[in-house]
ZATOR-517071 format. One line per field, with one value per residue (C-alpha): residue number from 1; residue in one letter; x, y negated, z negated. Coordinates in Angstrom, 3 decimals. Layout:
BEGIN
seq: (NUM ...)
type: (a ...)
xx: (X ...)
yy: (Y ...)
zz: (Z ...)
***
This chain:
BEGIN
seq: (1 2 3 4 5 6 7 8 9 10 11 12 13 14 15 16 17 18 19 20 21 22 23 24 25 26 27 28 29 30 31 32 33 34 35 36 37 38 39 40 41 42 43 44 45 46 47 48 49 50 51 52 53 54 55 56 57 58 59 60 61 62 63 64 65 66 67 68 69 70 71 72 73 74 75 76 77)
type: (m a p g n n s k k a v p p a e k k q q l d d d d r m i r r q t e e f n e w v m q k g k q k k r r r s i v s p i l g a v l k f h k d d d m d p p p p g v a s)
xx: (0.000 1.399 1.699 -1.289 -3.640 -6.812 -8.588 -9.900 -9.749 -13.157 -14.295 -16.232 -19.848 -19.327 -16.308 -18.153 -21.121 -18.770 -17.152 -20.561 -21.684 -18.491 -18.976 -22.609 -21.629 -18.934 -21.314 -23.996 -21.474 -20.189 -23.753 -24.641 -21.514 -22.308 -25.936 -24.799 -22.348 -25.075 -27.461 -24.829 -24.123 -27.854 -28.421 -25.602 -27.029 -30.589 -29.559 -27.837 -30.712 -33.369 -31.755 -31.447 -34.675 -37.237 -35.335 -34.807 -38.439 -39.689 -37.408 -38.423 -42.120 -41.743 -39.964 -42.304 -45.177 -43.145 -42.198 -45.745 -46.651 -49.826 -52.735 -53.222 -55.779 -59.341 -58.797 -60.598 -58.530)
yy: (0.000 -3.399 -6.126 -8.434 -5.759 -6.122 -3.004 -0.733 3.028 4.645 6.337 9.574 9.327 12.052 10.250 6.922 8.490 9.971 6.561 4.923 7.634 7.202 3.434 3.894 6.229 3.829 0.863 2.822 3.974 0.430 -0.873 1.731 0.897 -2.814 -2.247 -0.143 -2.869 -5.530 -3.389 -2.900 -6.636 -7.373 -4.922 -6.456 -9.939 -8.800 -7.003 -10.069 -12.390 -10.101 -10.414 -14.200 -15.079 -13.934 -15.669 -18.827 -18.790 -18.550 -21.364 -23.623 -22.936 -23.650 -26.946 -27.903 -27.873 -30.108 -32.587 -33.337 -36.966 -37.683 -38.841 -42.595 -44.104 -43.900 -40.772 -37.706 -34.584)
zz: (0.000 0.915 -1.703 -1.653 -0.376 -2.459 -1.253 -3.985 -4.049 -3.677 -6.903 -6.492 -7.759 -10.376 -11.834 -11.767 -13.592 -16.193 -16.768 -17.164 -19.598 -21.630 -21.704 -22.747 -25.601 -26.785 -26.759 -28.632 -31.250 -31.756 -31.997 -34.635 -36.637 -36.455 -37.511 -40.476 -41.483 -41.250 -43.306 -46.003 -46.120 -46.255 -49.096 -51.128 -50.725 -51.435 -54.573 -55.932 -55.034 -56.465 -59.881 -59.708 -57.892 -60.493 -63.265 -61.238 -60.114 -63.690 -64.827 -61.953 -62.550 -66.246 -65.604 -62.768 -65.248 -67.592 -64.843 -63.758 -64.274 -66.211 -64.030 -63.774 -66.132 -64.901 -62.794 -64.034 -64.233)
***
């Protein structure tokens, strides 16, 4: 082949199909690994928030009731 010749070698259909199948398997495996990683990260964050959120929610509700301004005079409550 001469330098600068950009022609490509023809790939047999069976070999091309095998390459596509291999690529498909690799992409699926990587996607599954990524999804598992995301799920693990999500579970860690959820676990931490679930402990803080009920406590924080109760505290905020308690103080929200305290921070309410009294109604202006003449307005029935």
